[in-house]
C-alpha positions as CSV (number, residue, x, y, z in Angstrom):
1,M,0.3,-0.2,0.1
2,I,1.3,3.4,-1.0
3,I,0.3,6.9,1.2
4,L,0.9,10.2,-0.1
5,T,1.3,12.9,2.3
6,L,0.8,16.4,2.0
7,N,1.7,19.5,3.7
8,A,0.5,22.7,2.0
9,G,1.7,26.1,2.6
10,S,0.3,29.5,1.1
11,S,2.6,29.3,-1.6
12,S,4.1,25.7,-1.3
13,L,3.2,22.2,-1.3
14,K,5.6,19.7,0.4
15,F,5.1,15.9,-0.7
16,N,6.3,12.2,0.7
17,L,5.3,9.0,-1.3
18,I,5.6,6.1,1.4
19,E,5.4,2.6,0.6
20,M,3.7,1.4,4.1
21,T,4.8,-2.2,3.6
22,N,8.3,-1.8,4.8
23,E,7.9,2.1,5.3
24,T,10.1,3.2,2.9
25,T,10.0,6.6,1.2
26,L,9.8,6.3,-2.4
27,A,9.9,10.1,-3.2
28,D,9.7,13.5,-1.6
29,G,10.2,17.2,-2.6
30,I,8.2,20.4,-2.5
31,A,6.9,22.8,-5.1
32,E,7.7,26.4,-4.3
33,R,6.5,30.0,-5.6
34,I,2.9,28.7,-6.0
35,G,1.1,31.4,-7.8
36,L,4.1,33.2,-8.2
37,P,7.1,34.0,-10.7
38,E,9.8,31.7,-11.3
39,G,8.0,28.6,-9.6
40,F,9.6,25.2,-9.3
41,V,9.2,21.7,-8.1
42,R,12.4,19.8,-6.9
43,W,12.1,15.9,-5.9
44,T,14.4,13.0,-4.6
45,I,12.8,9.7,-6.3
46,Q,14.7,6.4,-5.2
47,G,17.8,8.4,-4.6
48,E,17.7,10.7,-7.9
49,K,17.4,14.3,-7.6
50,G,15.4,16.3,-10.0
51,R,13.6,19.9,-10.7
52,V,11.7,21.4,-12.9
53,E,11.0,25.1,-13.6
54,Q,7.7,26.0,-14.3
55,D,5.3,28.4,-13.1
56,M,1.9,27.1,-11.2
57,K,-0.9,29.2,-10.8
58,D,-2.3,27.4,-8.1
59,H,-2.2,23.9,-5.8
60,K,-4.0,21.8,-8.5
61,D,-1.0,22.8,-11.0
62,A,1.4,22.0,-8.5
63,L,-0.2,18.7,-7.7
64,Q,-0.5,17.8,-11.1
65,I,2.9,18.4,-11.9
66,I,4.2,16.2,-8.9
67,M,1.6,13.4,-9.8
68,D,2.7,13.5,-13.5
69,E,6.4,12.9,-12.5
70,L,5.6,10.4,-9.8
71,S,3.5,8.3,-11.9
72,K,6.8,8.2,-14.6
73,T,8.7,6.9,-11.9
74,A,8.2,6.1,-8.2
75,L,4.2,5.0,-8.9
76,K,5.0,3.1,-12.3
77,G,1.2,2.0,-12.5
78,R,0.5,1.5,-9.1
79,D,-2.3,3.4,-7.4
80,V,-1.9,5.9,-4.3
81,G,-4.4,4.1,-1.6
82,G,-4.8,7.3,0.7
83,V,-3.8,11.0,1.0
84,G,-2.7,12.0,4.4
85,H,-2.7,15.9,5.1
86,R,-0.8,17.8,7.9
87,V,-3.5,20.7,9.5
88,A,-1.9,23.1,11.9
89,H,-4.7,23.5,14.3
90,G,-7.5,21.1,15.3
91,G,-8.9,23.5,18.2
92,S,-10.5,21.2,20.8
93,H,-12.9,19.5,18.2
94,F,-10.0,17.0,17.1
95,G,-7.8,14.7,19.4
96,D,-7.3,12.2,16.7
97,P,-6.5,11.9,13.3
98,M,-10.2,12.1,11.2
99,L,-11.2,10.8,7.4
100,I,-12.0,14.1,6.0
101,T,-15.8,14.7,5.4
102,P,-17.3,17.4,4.1
103,K,-18.4,18.6,7.6
104,V,-14.6,17.8,9.1
105,L,-13.3,20.1,6.2
106,D,-16.0,22.9,7.2
107,E,-14.7,22.4,10.7
108,I,-11.1,22.7,9.9
109,E,-11.8,26.0,7.5
110,E,-13.6,27.5,10.8
111,L,-10.5,26.8,12.9
112,S,-8.5,29.4,10.6
113,A,-9.3,32.0,13.1
114,L,-6.9,30.3,15.2
115,A,-4.1,29.5,12.7
116,P,-4.5,32.1,10.1
117,L,-0.9,31.3,8.5
118,H,-1.7,27.7,8.3
119,N,-5.3,26.3,8.1
120,P,-6.3,28.5,5.0
121,A,-3.1,26.8,3.2
122,N,-4.0,23.4,4.6
123,V,-7.7,23.6,3.6
124,L,-6.3,24.4,0.1
125,G,-4.3,21.3,0.2
126,I,-7.0,19.0,1.1
127,K,-9.5,20.6,-1.6
128,T,-7.0,20.0,-4.2
129,A,-6.3,16.5,-3.4
130,M,-9.8,15.8,-3.5
131,E,-9.9,17.0,-7.2
132,I,-6.6,15.1,-8.2
133,F,-7.7,12.0,-6.4
134,P,-12.0,12.1,-6.5
135,G,-13.1,9.3,-4.2
136,K,-9.7,8.4,-2.7
137,P,-9.7,8.6,1.3
138,Q,-8.1,11.7,2.8
139,V,-6.7,12.0,6.4
140,A,-6.2,15.0,8.3
141,V,-3.7,14.6,11.0
142,F,-3.6,17.4,13.6
143,D,-0.4,19.1,15.0
144,T,-2.4,20.2,17.8
145,A,-3.8,16.6,18.6
146,F,-1.1,14.9,20.6
147,H,-1.6,17.9,23.1
148,S,-5.1,17.2,23.7
149,T,-4.3,15.4,27.0
150,I,-2.8,18.6,28.6
151,P,-4.7,19.3,31.7
152,D,-6.8,22.2,32.1
153,Y,-4.6,23.7,34.7
154,A,-2.0,23.8,32.0
155,Y,-3.9,24.9,29.0
156,T,-5.9,28.0,30.9
157,Y,-5.0,31.5,30.4
158,G,-5.5,34.1,33.2
159,L,-8.1,35.9,31.3
160,P,-12.1,36.0,32.1
161,H,-13.3,32.4,31.7
162,E,-16.2,33.6,29.4
163,V,-14.2,35.5,27.0
164,C,-11.6,32.4,26.6
165,K,-14.9,30.2,26.2
166,K,-16.3,32.1,23.6
167,H,-13.5,32.4,21.2
168,G,-11.7,29.1,22.1
169,I,-8.8,30.8,23.9
170,R,-6.6,28.3,25.4
171,R,-3.2,26.6,25.2
172,Y,-3.5,24.0,22.0
173,G,0.4,23.3,21.2
174,F,1.7,22.6,18.1
175,H,4.3,20.1,16.4
176,G,2.6,17.3,18.2
177,T,3.2,14.9,15.5
178,S,7.0,15.4,15.7
179,H,6.5,15.4,19.6
180,R,5.0,11.9,19.6
181,Y,7.5,10.5,17.0
182,V,10.1,11.5,18.9
183,A,9.1,10.3,22.3
184,E,8.0,6.7,21.0
185,H,11.6,6.6,19.5
186,T,12.9,8.0,22.7
187,A,11.7,4.9,24.6
188,V,13.0,2.4,21.9
189,L,16.6,4.3,22.1
190,L,16.4,4.0,25.8
191,G,15.2,0.3,25.7
192,K,12.0,1.0,28.2
193,P,8.4,1.4,28.0
194,L,7.2,4.6,26.9
195,D,4.5,4.5,29.7
196,S,7.5,4.2,32.2
197,L,9.5,7.5,31.3
198,K,9.3,11.1,31.7
199,I,10.8,12.7,28.6
200,I,11.2,16.7,27.6
201,T,11.1,16.8,23.6
202,C,12.6,19.8,22.0
203,H,11.3,20.5,18.6
204,L,13.9,23.2,17.7
205,G,13.9,24.6,14.0
206,N,12.6,27.8,12.3
207,G,9.4,27.1,14.5
208,S,10.0,25.8,17.5
209,S,8.4,24.0,20.6
210,I,9.4,22.2,24.1
211,T,7.2,19.6,25.2
212,A,6.5,17.7,28.6
213,V,5.9,14.0,27.8
214,D,5.0,12.3,30.7
215,R,4.7,8.5,30.5
216,G,3.6,9.0,26.7
217,K,1.1,11.7,27.1
218,S,1.6,15.5,26.6
219,I,1.0,17.3,29.6
220,D,2.4,20.7,28.9
221,T,4.1,22.5,25.5
222,S,5.3,25.8,25.2
223,M,3.4,26.9,22.2
224,G,0.2,28.3,23.0
225,L,-2.9,29.5,21.1
226,T,-0.9,29.9,18.4
227,P,2.8,28.8,17.1
228,V,3.8,32.5,18.2
229,E,4.1,31.6,22.2
230,G,7.5,29.8,23.6
231,V,11.1,30.3,22.8
232,I,12.3,32.6,20.3
233,M,12.2,31.4,16.6
234,G,13.3,32.0,13.4
235,T,11.2,34.9,12.7
236,R,8.4,34.6,15.6
237,S,9.0,36.5,19.0
238,G,8.1,33.6,21.3
239,T,6.6,34.8,24.6
240,I,6.3,38.6,25.3
241,D,4.6,40.5,27.8
242,P,1.3,41.7,26.8
243,G,2.0,45.1,28.0
244,A,4.9,45.4,25.4
245,I,2.5,44.5,22.7
246,I,0.2,47.1,23.7
247,M,3.1,49.2,23.8
248,L,4.1,48.8,20.5
249,M,0.5,49.2,19.0
250,E,0.3,52.7,20.5
251,K,4.1,53.9,20.1
252,E,4.5,52.6,16.3
253,K,0.9,53.1,15.4
254,L,0.3,49.2,14.5
255,D,-2.9,47.8,13.5
256,A,-3.5,43.9,14.1
257,K,-2.1,43.2,10.5
258,A,0.7,44.9,10.9
259,L,1.6,43.8,14.9
260,N,0.9,40.1,13.4
261,T,3.6,40.8,10.7
262,M,6.1,41.7,13.2
263,L,5.5,39.2,15.9
264,N,5.3,36.3,12.9
265,K,7.7,37.7,10.5
266,Q,10.1,39.9,11.7
267,S,11.0,38.9,15.2
268,G,13.1,36.0,16.8
269,L,16.5,35.3,15.6
270,Q,15.6,37.8,12.7
271,G,14.7,40.8,14.9
272,V,17.3,40.1,17.8
273,S,20.4,39.5,15.4
274,G,19.2,42.0,12.7
275,F,20.3,40.0,9.7
276,S,19.7,36.4,9.8
277,S,16.8,33.7,10.8
278,D,19.2,30.8,10.6
279,C,21.0,29.5,13.7
280,R,23.6,28.3,11.5
281,D,24.6,32.1,10.4
282,I,24.1,33.2,14.1
283,E,26.7,30.8,15.4
284,D,28.9,31.4,12.9
285,S,29.0,35.1,13.6
286,M,28.8,35.3,17.4
287,A,32.6,35.7,17.7
288,T,32.6,38.9,16.1
289,N,29.3,40.2,16.5
290,D,27.7,40.6,19.7
291,H,24.1,41.0,18.4
292,S,24.7,37.3,17.3
293,R,26.2,36.5,20.9
294,L,22.9,37.8,22.3
295,T,20.5,36.1,20.0
296,F,22.3,32.4,20.4
297,E,22.2,33.2,24.5
298,L,18.5,34.1,24.2
299,L,17.8,31.1,22.5
300,C,19.6,28.6,24.7
301,Y,18.2,30.1,27.8
302,G,14.7,30.3,26.8
303,I,14.9,26.3,26.2
304,V,16.7,26.1,29.7
305,K,13.8,28.0,31.0
306,Y,11.5,25.5,29.8
307,I,13.3,22.0,30.6
308,G,13.5,23.4,33.9
309,S,10.0,23.9,34.5
310,Y,8.9,21.1,32.7
311,A,11.3,18.9,35.2
312,A,9.5,20.5,38.1
313,A,6.2,19.9,36.5
314,M,6.9,16.3,36.1
315,D,8.7,15.7,39.4
316,G,11.8,14.6,37.6
317,I,12.9,13.6,34.2
318,D,14.6,10.5,32.3
319,A,15.5,12.1,29.3
320,I,15.6,15.1,26.9
321,T,15.7,14.7,23.5
322,F,16.4,17.3,20.6
323,T,15.0,16.9,17.1
324,A,14.4,19.1,14.3
325,G,16.5,21.3,12.0
326,I,18.2,23.1,15.0
327,G,18.1,20.2,17.4
328,E,19.5,17.7,15.1
329,N,22.1,19.7,13.5
330,S,23.5,22.1,16.4
331,P,26.0,20.9,18.6
332,G,26.7,24.3,20.1
333,V,22.7,24.5,21.1
334,R,23.1,21.2,22.7
335,A,25.8,21.8,24.5
336,C,25.1,25.3,25.8
337,V,21.5,24.1,26.9
338,C,22.8,20.7,28.8
339,G,25.9,22.7,30.1
340,R,23.3,25.2,32.0
341,I,21.5,22.0,33.5
342,K,24.2,19.6,34.0
343,N,24.1,20.0,38.0
344,L,20.2,20.4,38.0
345,L,19.7,17.0,36.2
346,G,22.9,15.2,36.9
347,I,23.6,15.6,32.9
348,Q,27.1,14.3,31.7
349,L,27.3,14.9,27.9
350,D,29.5,13.0,25.7
351,E,31.3,15.8,23.9
352,E,32.3,13.3,21.0
353,A,28.9,12.0,20.4
354,N,27.2,15.2,20.5
355,A,29.5,16.7,17.8
356,S,28.8,13.6,15.5
357,R,26.6,14.8,12.4
358,S,25.1,11.3,12.5
359,K,21.5,11.1,11.2
360,E,20.7,8.1,13.1
361,N,18.8,8.0,16.8
362,R,21.6,8.4,19.1
363,L,22.4,8.9,22.8
364,I,24.7,11.9,23.0
365,S,25.1,11.3,27.2
366,K,27.5,9.2,29.0
367,P,26.3,6.2,30.5
368,S,26.6,7.8,33.8
369,S,24.4,10.6,33.2
370,R,21.6,10.8,35.6
371,T,19.5,12.3,32.8
372,A,20.0,10.6,29.3
373,V,19.9,13.0,26.5
374,C,19.3,11.8,22.9
375,V,19.4,13.2,19.0
376,I,16.3,11.5,17.2
377,P,15.5,12.9,13.6
378,T,11.9,13.6,13.2
379,N,9.8,12.2,10.6
380,E,6.3,13.5,10.9
381,E,5.7,12.6,7.1
382,L,5.9,8.9,8.3
383,M,3.7,9.3,11.4
384,I,1.3,11.1,9.2
385,A,1.4,8.1,6.8
386,R,0.8,5.8,9.5
387,Y,-2.2,7.1,10.7
388,T,-3.8,7.6,7.4
389,A,-2.9,3.7,6.7
390,K,-4.5,3.1,9.9
391,L,-7.7,4.6,9.2
392,V,-7.7,3.9,5.4
393,Y,-7.2,0.1,5.5
């Protein structure tokens, strides 16, 4: 059985084609600049890279180009059994992956107010796939679903209760598919049952979130109502005093749209450093650029604070796991974070293992370390494919 996974952005469409019998990725890639000049699709199909430069007026054009190429190569006469979609926000409606019906699609669309940068694009991707694959089962896998187990005292904001209830204002969390995946694989790496472990999973990339996983269940996470809350990210501010937001609106004469742009696209690593949203650029220039040094330390300090608070919330932890672009590829961030909490959590980092660029699941702490430290490359697409296959077959 073959599952296609799609992750639609406003002008992009990521795809993965997975053979579920042995969970092998047959093809993956992305269409970019959809609806814009100089569009292109790039892919890797069975180890061979390819690219086509072509303008695409919409997501249907993009998916048609992708399927034309896959039909000639990776599929070779075989058929897609189902399509799995990454959907950013499921609100309080969806705690599990769902077969997409007209009613489910309407509810996802209604949740766009909670994720205006993500859900509209996700809906567009679903509608496109329904056109290209009429009659094929479509499954929505929600970034928020894993966090549906967070208790009320952890997801409630200190605002008037009726106002929150009316507008659905609460902590939802994101990156849930990734956090679930790496928590499960941390347990495998440690050779212990997931339901016996307390793990802090650190999904660190252009978007970052940290989650407390207590015996397999999310009990708190750093992102909140939207993906802006938490540690600083590539271009997102992370947690900020609401009073500072009010002051910004007054002093800079910002309306809601301008403020949203500042918080989501002009802040974080980009805003503090003044020149880049890429952690690699920040690390490379720390020795000569004080803004880079400050940005790096601000990021690491924020991660440390969440780890410390979640260790307290779970009354101790067994493991910390790093994943995603920064988490998997920055020995400097991992070393800085672990160095700040080594006495608190009894961490003994294996410097050689931490410096390794291996793409394998691995321990980077010494056997004598009281808290295990792991690096687990995330695979959200595989999780989406697994959920899809489970619902389809």
